[in-house]
N, C-alpha and C positions, 0 to 999 in steps of 0.2 A: 190668754196666757199660754205660752208654748209648753208642751209636755214632751217628755223623753221616754225612751224605752231602755232599760238597763239590763245588760247581760252579766250575770254573776258567775265568775270563774272560780270553781272550787265549792264543794258542798260539805265542808266540815263544820265544827261547832261555832267557829267565828262567823262564818257566812250565815249560819242559822240565826244568829242574833240580829243580822242586818236585813234579812229577807222581809220580815213584817214591817220594818221601818220604811224600806223602799216601796212596798206595796201600799202603805198608808199615805205616802206623800202625795199631795194634790197635783204636783207637776210630773208625776211618774205615771204614764199610761199603761205600762206593762213591764213585767219582769220575767226573764228567762234564766235557766241554769245550765252551765256546762260543767260536767264532771266525768272523769274517765272511768270511774268504777260504777258499773250499772246498778248494783244494789243500793249504794249510797245515793246515786242520782235519783232513782225511783222513790226511795224513802223520803228524802228531803223535799222533793217536788210535791209528793203527796201530802206531806205534813204542812207545807206552806201554801198548798193550793195553787201550784204553778204548773200549767199543762205543757208549756214549751220547754223542751230540754235538748241538750246537745252533748255529744260524747267527747268533744275536743275543742281546743281554742280555735283552730282553723274553721271549724264548723260554726262556732259562735261569731267569728269575725266576718263570715260570709252571710250572716243573717242581717236583718234590718235594725239591729240594736244601735242606739246612738252612743252609748257609753258602756265601758267594761269596768266592773268592780272586781278587783283581784283579791282572792282569799286563799291562795295556794301556799305552798311552802315558801318561806322567806327568800331562800336563795334563788327561787325561780322568778321572782317579781320583775327584775330588771329586763330580762329578755322578753317576757310576756308583755310588759308595758310597752317596750319598743315595737313589738309586733302589732299591738293594738293601735298605737299612734300611727304607724305606717299604713294601717288599714283605714285611717281617718276617724277613729273612734276617740271619744273623750275617755280619760282613764282615772280611776280612783285606786290607789294602792294602799292597803291597810297597814303597811310598815314602810320605813325608808326604802325607796324604790331600788337602790343599789347598795351593794356591800363592798365594792372596791372602787378605786379611783377610775379604772377603766370603764366600769359599768355606769358610774355617775356621769362621766364625760360623754360616753356614747349616748346615754339616755337623753341628757339635756342638750348637749351641743349638737348632736345629730338632728334633733328635732328643730333647732334654730337654724342649722346650716343647710338642711335639706338633703344631706348625704352623710354617710358614715365617716367619722374622722378616724384616722389611724393614730393610735395613742401608744407611745413608748414610755414605760416606767422602768428606770434603770435598776431598781432594787430586785426585780423578779424576772427580768428578761435577758440576763447575761448567762449564757450556757456554761456549765461546768467544763473547765479545760480551755475555755476561750480566753483570748487576751483582752482583758476588760478595758484598757485604754483604747484599743482598736475598736471594740464593740461600741463604746461610748462615742467615739469619733464618728463612726458610721451612722449611728442613730442621730447624733446632732446634725451631721451634714445632710441627712435625709429629712430633717424636720423643717417646717416652714414657720412654726410658732413655738416659743418656749414658755411654758407655765412654770414659773420659778416660785418655790416655797421659801419666802424670805424670812430669815431669822438672823440674829447676830452670827451664829455659827456658819450660816451660808456664806457670809462674806469673809470668813476665816479659812474656808476651804479653798485650796488652790484649784481643785477640779471644778467647783461651783463657779468660782470667779472666772475660770478659763471658758466655761460654756457661756457664761454671761457676756464676757468680752467679745466672743465670737458673734453673738447675736447683736450686740451693740454696733460692731463693725459692719454687719450686714445692713442694719438700719441706716447707718451713715452713708454707705455706698448707694442705697436706694433713695436717699434724701427723705427719709421718714422723720417723724416728729418735727415737722415744719408747719407753717401756717396752712399750706395746701394739703399736707398729709399728717395730721396730728397724731395718728395712731402709729404704733410700732409693731414689732414681732415678739415683744416680751410682754407677758401678762403676769405680773407678780401677785401672789397671794401672801398677805402679811400674816405670819403665824405668831411670832412673839419678839420681844426685844427691839421694837421699832425705834426706840430712842437711840439705839446704837448703830443704825444704818448709816452708810457713808453719806454725808451731806450732799455730795455731787449728784446723788440719785433722787434727790427730793422732788425733782420735776416729774418723775414717773409715778403716777398714782396707782397704788396697789388696792386690791379689795381685801377686806379684813375678815379672817376666819379664826382669829385668836380665841374668841369666846366659844367656838364650837368645834375646835380641833384639838385632839389629844391622841398621840400615837398609841396609847394604852387603853383608849376607851372601847367599850364593847361595840360590836357591830350594830346592835339594835338598842339604842338608848335615845334619850331626849337630845343629846348633843349630835348624834348621827342625823336626827331629823332636822336640826338647825343647819348642819353642814349641807344636807340635801337642798334645803331652801336657799342657802347662800349661793350654791352652784347654779341653781335654777335662775336666780336673779342675774347672774353674770353670763349665762349661756349666750345671749344675744351679742354681748360685747366680744366674747371669745370667738364666736362664729364670724363676726365682722372682721376681726383681726386676721383670721384664716383667709377669708375672701379677699382681703386687701393686701395680703403678704406678697412679696416679690415671687415671681415664678422660680421654681427650683432650677438650680444650675448644677451641671455635672461636676464642676470643680469643688463644690462644697464638701462632700464626704472626704475626698483625698486630702484637702487642706486641714480639715478637722482631725483626721486620723494622724497626720504628721505632727500636728501641734500637741495632741494628747500623748502620743508615743514619745516625742522628744521631752515633754515635761515630766513624764514618768521617770526617765533615766537621768533627769537633772534634779530630782527632788531631794537627793541626799548624797553626800560625799562618802566615799569608801572609808571605813575606819580601820581596816586591816588589809594590807596589800601582800602579805607573805603567808605561806602555809605554816601553821603553828607547829613548833617542835616541843616534844615532851622530854624533859631530862630529869634525872634524879636529883635529890637534894644536894 
């Protein structure tokens, strides 16, 4: 029976509850602790009877441990898990491993892809004072894959349908979604109102996160754990779409910016064409 060595990152009260369990497991041959605060590191190690300790994650990753169990602050888990995976370690995270779309995408897709994906999320990456149609166009033109969050409202938005049509046109030009190339560059995640999706898009299979996605849900809850698991299950598929996507072309950003900019100025007709005049009764 193969045994493993576990490195525990963090020496707080939560880790304290797991240390005796790890030591007692018949398939765990040894346990070590990594903790940045010397007094806490010495105290917990002495209490648990663990002679091997480290003062940082890099030191732990340089050791001969097979797996890293993370018990640090929640907001630190994603980057620490990514570092451990890159070092070839197995990882146990005591909470949902990421707290943002970017972290979850980087954590799961990077591991499946073998390199770090560049992720753009329009809700928080447009700078104040920037022209948002131009910013969206540049981002879309620089992207090789679109992960679309499908809902009925998505298909009612002129901006969402515009980005979607751009990527569909790119698929058509590259002869994707054919018998030879069944995948495309659009990976839809189904949020809600699926019965109201356009029937013409029924051939594109989305992955369902309706049961575990809520824009108002707490960052750390059971639904967040379910969302983390759902993204983990789709990481290989997303990585495959990125690998098989057409090579980036210089004309893409320019075309996308022009379309977004033109659509912005076409979205509404002027309702007043003269300067108002104020007169007495």
